C-alpha angles and dihedrals in degrees: 000000000000115000105225094172093059093043091054092049092048091049091053093049094047093049090053090046093052091045090053092043092051090055090055091052089064089060095053092094099058106020119081116255091240092064094041090055090050090050091048091050090049092050092048091048090054090047091055089047091053091049089055089051090049091052091049092048091046092052089051091048092049091050090053091050091051092049091049092050092049091049091051092048091052091050091050091050091049092050091048091052091049091049092049091048091051091048091051091048091049091048090050091050091049091048091050091049092049091051093054 
């Protein structure tokens, strides 16, 4: 099963990362390399942090999906049992009417 939720979140984070990174490239001409490397490390650190948040959010989302699916399955089973019960009752009524 493809995880569209996680893919959307990752795409958003990466687009923000590349936008931020592109802004730092403009400073490469007049900012010392030492500071540019610090900025790059900081940006990358935040990117990793956001990926961890995405994973956490995705796990929560997947748990909710699983709970929802289980709940729907229970409801379907319950409805099927009720339908079967009604069919049996109807069959019994028909049998009793045919006997009389």
